[in-house]
C-alpha positions in Angstrom: -52.3 -45.4 43.1 -50.6 -42.3 41.6 -51.1 -41.6 37.9 -48.0 -41.3 35.8 -47.2 -37.6 35.2 -46.8 -36.8 31.6 -45.2 -33.9 29.8 -48.6 -32.6 28.7 -49.7 -32.6 32.5 -46.8 -30.3 33.3 -47.3 -28.0 30.3 -51.0 -27.7 30.9 -50.6 -26.9 34.7 -47.9 -24.4 33.9 -50.2 -22.7 31.2 -53.1 -22.5 33.6 -50.8 -20.8 36.2 -49.4 -18.5 33.6 -53.0 -17.3 32.7 -53.4 -16.0 36.2 -51.5 -13.2 38.1 -48.4 -14.3 39.9 -49.8 -13.7 43.4 -52.6 -16.1 42.6 -50.6 -18.9 41.2 -49.6 -20.9 44.3 -53.2 -21.0 45.5 -54.5 -22.0 42.0 -51.9 -24.7 41.8 -53.1 -26.1 45.1 -56.7 -26.0 43.8 -55.8 -27.9 40.6 -53.8 -30.5 42.5 -56.6 -31.2 44.9 -59.1 -31.3 42.0 -57.0 -33.9 40.2 -56.6 -35.9 43.5 -60.4 -35.8 44.0 -61.0 -36.8 40.5 -58.5 -39.7 40.7 -60.3 -41.1 43.8 -63.7 -40.8 42.1 -62.5 -42.4 38.9 -60.9 -45.3 40.9 -64.1 -45.7 43.0 -66.7 -45.4 40.3 -65.0 -45.8 37.0 -66.4 -42.5 35.9 -64.8 -39.1 35.5 -65.4 -36.3 37.9 -67.8 -33.7 36.3 -65.4 -30.8 36.9 -61.9 -32.3 37.4 -62.0 -35.0 34.8 -60.1 -38.3 35.0 -57.6 -37.5 37.6 -54.8 -36.3 35.4 -53.2 -33.0 36.0 -53.9 -32.1 32.4 -57.6 -32.5 32.7 -57.8 -30.7 36.0 -55.7 -27.8 34.7 -58.0 -27.6 31.6 -60.9 -26.7 33.9 -59.3 -23.3 34.0 -58.4 -21.0 31.0 -54.9 -21.9 29.7 -52.5 -19.2 28.5 -51.0 -19.6 24.9 -47.8 -21.6 25.4 -44.7 -19.3 25.0 -41.2 -20.5 24.5 -39.7 -22.2 27.6 -37.2 -19.4 27.9 -39.9 -16.8 28.7 -39.2 -15.9 32.3 -42.8 -15.9 33.5 -43.5 -19.2 31.9 -40.2 -20.6 33.2 -41.3 -19.7 36.8 -44.6 -21.5 36.3 -42.8 -24.5 35.0 -40.3 -24.4 37.9 -43.4 -24.3 40.3 -45.0 -27.3 38.6 -41.8 -29.3 38.5 -41.1 -28.6 42.1 -44.5 -30.0 43.0 -44.0 -33.1 40.7 -40.4 -33.7 42.2 -42.1 -33.7 45.6 -44.4 -36.4 44.6 -47.6 -34.2 44.9 -47.3 -34.4 48.8 -46.4 -30.8 49.1 -48.0 -27.9 47.3 -46.6 -24.4 46.9 -47.2 -21.8 49.5 -48.1 -18.3 48.7 -45.2 -16.8 50.7 -42.7 -18.7 48.5 -43.6 -16.7 45.4 -41.8 -16.2 43.0 -39.6 -19.0 42.2 -41.1 -21.6 44.6 -37.9 -23.7 44.4 -38.5 -25.5 47.6 -41.7 -27.1 48.7 
């Protein structure tokens, strides 16, 4: 069962991506999504949070990395991070960003 995705999940994942150089963001996004998925499976199986990735939410998984201070949504770099996250969310977590699609990552 997929967890509902909340605005805080989107913001935290975008802030984690923003804290890293643009060329690393697609790979980091994949790592965080995989970690959240691993945590969700563990939580469903055992009723306990994953020690690194948390409860299976994107927010908890993203917070296992440093988060950038949140700028205004109009900040171009932050907007690209939000676009990447929203693209993944719109795809239902099934597809993750690929390195060669940077920047923008509008299609997954």
